Phi, psi and omega in degrees: 000322182287320174299325178292337173300321177304316184285321181292317179291328171298316175301316183296325184288321180287326175293331183290331175301311175299314180294327185255002177300308184301320191241009179221295185292327184277356180265159175298142184298325185289344179276354188253135179297155181293330182296319177299314181296321187292312180298321181292323181295313182288326175294327182287312180303318184290325180291321178299319175302314179294328178289317191278320195297317180300328181286311183300318191300334182276331182232344186227068183297324182293317179290324172309313182292318181297317175291332178293322177298328177300335181294339174298338177259317191288320181299307177296333179288322179298310180298312179298317181298321179294314175299321180292324181292309177308316181291318185296321182287311177293323180301321185283350184283143174281169190304325182286320174296319183292324179296325181281326184266353188303330180300321183292348168300329181302328189293302181290331179292311179297324179293326179290322183293319184285331176287316181296316181292321184294318183294311180302321181283331168300317174292321177300325183252028187299338182263004176242093189309319182305315182280313183307307177303312181301314184284337176289317173302322180296333176295336179277337184302321182299345178281347184293316183300307182292337173281300177302317181298320173294323177296315175302315186295315182271338187235359179246162173301142186299149176270159190291337181215142180305324182290347176293337179291316179286342171302320183280314189287323184284322176306312180297310178306316180290329178291320173295320183300314180297322179298321181295334177286325185272321180224144346295165188301137186257129179302143181310317187293340179259348187302313184288333181295336170268319193288319184297310181288334182292336176300338177300333177297300182295326170310310183292319179294326174293326177294328178296328178276346184243279188304313186291347183261356184259164178303330184294343179285333186301317177301323183291320184287326180293318180305309177298323177298324184276353180304137180282056177276152182295000000 
């Protein structure tokens, strides 16, 4: 299962090229804001880390540990780049556009929470391989929606409602999370240590279809928009 993650994240990286081609990679680099480039760079570095680490841990443990140490820099930079990108985009909107688009701010913010929680737990359990590997894989799962969602939007027949895209991408994400619980078999003593925090994923996904679509989300989005970030 863990080696399969290498192939899975390699496929995700290749699909990301297709997903971000129409509105990013096909455009002149100078026409794109620096926050987007920064976010893309750290997302790519993180994906490369997830591709390489399962392979290295089997035969090159020292290199695995050295690259793992880089995560102490890459992970917080990825989080910061994600927050700065989301803030810059929503801060630039006029009030009418912001009120219309405010629910979609939930997606990058919840992805940051899921990534951060998974990474912290991966580091906390770094001496328990069964948990460490699962939580590291979980850090890559929030990247599925922005990649798969764009591919469906740009290259597949349109879905009846915009929320249907997340019905598909979140269902796929949660199915992978469930697979992590089952294979390879996890010792009963470790099961709850993975299952309880992993439940944050489906809870967040349900919140997208409920809380983020309600008027109560608007003040939260407006608060984030007003933050004095660069």
